[in-house]
C-alpha positions as CSV (number, residue, x, y, z in Angstrom):
1,M,125.9,119.3,136.4
2,K,127.1,118.2,133.0
3,K,125.1,118.5,129.8
4,Q,125.8,118.1,126.2
5,V,123.8,118.7,123.0
6,E,124.6,118.9,119.3
7,I,123.3,121.9,117.3
8,R,123.3,122.4,113.6
9,L,124.1,125.8,112.0
10,D,122.7,126.6,108.6
11,A,125.2,127.0,105.8
12,Q,126.9,130.4,105.6
13,D,128.8,132.1,102.9
14,R,132.6,132.2,103.2
15,G,133.6,134.7,105.9
16,F,133.4,135.5,109.6
17,H,129.8,135.3,111.0
18,L,128.5,136.5,114.3
19,I,126.5,133.5,115.6
20,T,126.1,134.3,119.4
21,D,122.3,134.7,119.2
22,E,121.8,131.7,116.9
23,V,123.9,129.5,119.2
24,M,121.9,130.6,122.3
25,R,118.6,130.1,120.5
26,K,119.6,126.6,119.3
27,L,120.8,125.6,122.8
28,S,117.5,126.7,124.3
29,E,115.6,124.8,121.6
30,A,117.6,121.7,122.4
31,G,116.6,122.0,126.0
32,L,120.0,123.1,127.4
33,T,119.8,125.7,130.1
34,L,122.8,127.4,131.5
35,P,123.7,126.9,135.2
36,E,124.4,129.8,137.6
37,V,128.1,129.2,137.3
38,G,130.0,127.0,134.9
39,M,131.7,126.8,131.5
40,L,130.4,126.4,128.0
41,N,132.6,124.5,125.5
42,L,131.7,124.7,121.9
43,F,133.4,122.3,119.5
44,I,132.9,122.4,115.7
45,K,132.9,119.0,114.0
46,H,134.6,120.1,110.8
47,C,138.1,120.8,109.6
48,S,137.5,123.6,107.1
49,C,135.9,126.1,109.4
50,A,136.5,127.3,113.0
51,L,135.0,129.0,116.0
52,S,136.4,132.1,117.7
53,I,135.4,135.0,119.9
54,N,135.9,138.5,118.7
55,E,134.4,142.0,118.1
56,N,130.6,141.9,118.0
57,Y,129.8,145.5,117.1
58,D,131.6,146.8,114.0
59,P,131.1,144.5,111.0
60,S,134.2,145.9,109.3
61,V,136.3,143.7,111.7
62,R,134.9,140.6,110.1
63,E,135.7,141.9,106.7
64,D,139.2,142.8,107.7
65,L,139.7,139.3,109.3
66,E,138.6,137.7,106.0
67,N,141.1,139.8,104.1
68,I,143.9,139.0,106.6
69,F,143.3,135.3,106.6
70,N,143.2,135.3,102.7
71,T,146.5,137.2,102.6
72,V,148.2,134.9,105.1
73,V,146.9,131.7,103.5
74,P,146.2,132.4,99.8
75,E,144.5,130.0,97.4
76,N,146.1,128.3,94.3
77,E,149.7,128.0,95.7
78,P,151.7,125.8,93.5
79,Y,153.0,123.8,96.5
80,Y,149.6,122.6,97.6
81,T,149.1,118.9,96.9
82,H,145.6,118.6,98.5
83,T,143.6,120.2,95.7
84,L,140.9,117.6,94.8
85,E,138.1,119.6,96.4
86,G,138.9,122.9,94.9
87,P,141.2,125.9,95.4
88,D,139.6,126.9,98.7
89,D,139.9,123.5,100.4
90,M,143.6,123.3,101.5
91,P,143.7,126.9,102.6
92,S,140.5,126.2,104.6
93,H,142.3,123.4,106.5
94,A,145.3,125.7,107.3
95,K,143.0,128.5,108.4
96,S,141.0,126.1,110.6
97,I,144.2,125.1,112.4
98,M,145.1,128.7,112.9
99,A,141.7,129.7,114.3
100,G,140.8,126.6,116.2
101,S,138.0,124.1,116.5
102,S,136.7,125.0,120.0
103,I,136.1,127.9,122.4
104,Q,135.3,128.0,126.1
105,I,133.1,130.7,127.6
106,P,132.5,131.2,131.4
107,I,129.0,131.2,132.6
108,T,128.1,133.6,135.4
109,N,124.6,134.2,136.8
110,G,123.2,131.9,134.2
111,Q,124.6,134.0,131.3
112,L,127.6,133.8,129.0
113,N,130.2,136.0,130.6
114,L,131.5,137.6,127.4
115,G,133.0,141.1,127.3
116,T,130.9,144.0,126.1
117,W,132.2,143.8,122.6
118,Q,132.7,140.1,122.3
119,G,130.6,137.6,120.3
120,I,130.9,134.1,119.0
121,Y,132.1,133.7,115.4
122,L,131.7,131.0,112.9
123,C,134.8,131.3,110.7
124,E,133.7,129.8,107.4
125,F,136.7,129.2,105.2
126,R,135.0,127.3,102.3
127,N,133.1,128.9,99.5
128,H,130.3,126.4,99.9
129,G,130.9,124.8,103.3
130,G,127.4,123.6,104.0
131,P,125.6,123.2,107.4
132,R,127.9,123.0,110.4
133,E,127.6,120.8,113.5
134,I,128.6,122.0,116.9
135,V,128.9,120.0,120.1
136,A,128.0,122.2,123.1
137,T,129.0,121.0,126.5
138,V,128.1,122.7,129.8
139,L,130.2,121.9,132.8
């Protein structure tokens, strides 16, 4: 069984956002049901944000990740040449490469087989990124 749908996430503020429940709800609304065993691939169709899997319990993890990424890839560096869309644009591209545009999650017994403390993150690197499109493929 192979299925694929596209889902749209509402715009989020800059930061790391736990989106597991929203993704599962939108997949259900799109008519996608998970098989007993398989793999879910999520691919975000943008180059200034990312998807990741990380801690789903303590929100301070998301705050710390935002601070780490902003320290590693700061804004307003004099060597940036891609600056037309604002000081957060070039850093958002670099952060997107670091975090990645897709994730894969095993499906077991018709459920995402995430660890106890794992959740799906939208890593929004733009100050005003807008809605985000994700392609979800179940294999």
